[in-house]
Steps between C-alpha positions, in 0.01 A plus 500: 500500500827468692411742779323411821167680521348665805184709518420834662157622604457841659248764585555814294694777675663243729862525396482290183724733302734553793532125548566441129765773494682336791471142372619594152834610646577129506621410148361149544146628571239661277198636684246592235320832509172348387456164335251398231555126532167438673323725251644291216364184661156658546487614138601156376231336713241731342575334166307200624183711474545566128283322247808398303637320808167338585486381141837329543568477876869411502554542875834320501665737253368809677614360834848455353507873426373582849761272657774693321396857595743551788789322329462694176436837661819486706723282280729789395532659844860461618437502877504188717192602699188680378234654722176521300267768634122478475182402694623143512323399819138553397340154500463489120854624431652265755320210333629611159862519620482158662355353181723665241828566680515147639794563733515577872508875558519759776318832530609832648214704647538875552226666699405809693203618705220583259444856624871571448467370143205731436681797654797435272270488198333821613832681531611374159192601302479834683860590414488360144205630295555240225461209747241253376246552787462856367400384151148371553303809592506439874529828687523400867749291695217275610409422137860436399578275795176306457594444135833353610321267741221373273514147361679616183720752681877504534494372858224240515666219302831528687314514832319179409833339411664596828204381706524164323876488564428537870274195503660222710511264200713748302723658764786253475577599140505873586745743658323808637660845510314791658610827342522697826730239653710451187600868474617500864732201457533400134821300535369254757176456307694422183731256677194310621345517154812362331505214750133426426565501125806280544747726320827657607470844658619800302624814683251771407513874556200697626543861398496696176335209323473478124172515310372152416643364179494138387703393198514858377124567535355756744146577612299717260307709750323691223253212513396550863630847589819677599713366785287191560817288512759759592768396746574801716859601591656464842503212746217250535297618796150526636334834425176621656234570239278798598233382256403241761316784673320594176344161425120548483319364802282283276812319380632452853164367615470257209859376473677598821407169662685295239813381676728266306 
């Protein structure tokens, strides 16, 4: 792989798509929508549990395949810099990257107050009937938001990753961007980010952004529900979300204390 690889971890509904749309203006940068590189590594590691592997445990050959995942996945990408998005900072994923990427790397962390994340989810699934939280028979907002927050939910794994990124031992490899601050002053945040990454700044624009597309491929929101990754027209700005006031009190009591 010729490109330099960075990683991105983010809470859902925290400007991931917005950030990718802006970064992909730079022809030298590819910010992935979602990446399956870590999932590939996990699936390959599961092979060690198969009887056929235990019968002939050729760890060296399998490790050669694991060592080549990142290089092979991105070998045909033309950009100089690739930002691989996923829950890279959970302890197990961080260990896997260090073992199988084998190069120094930096991580971008996008985050937002948890109640704001939940309010954004609530607005999305309320306005889009095909949104995935509406597909499991849950009838109340409390049920849907609790589903998102359970151990297998859409938020929990990313929350675990961001908490681990904020540990003192991991902070030096990370650049933190809070969504509410980014939308107020995106240019200065990006200038600082470019400096952290060690690459030359590219003059971005911050209004009428394009939908995220990487190497001719766009999000397929039929999988999760309409408008999950839609970039809205106009200038980047902070908008008050009235669904904050509609968050069930049980959710606020259980999760309102979580301050990142």
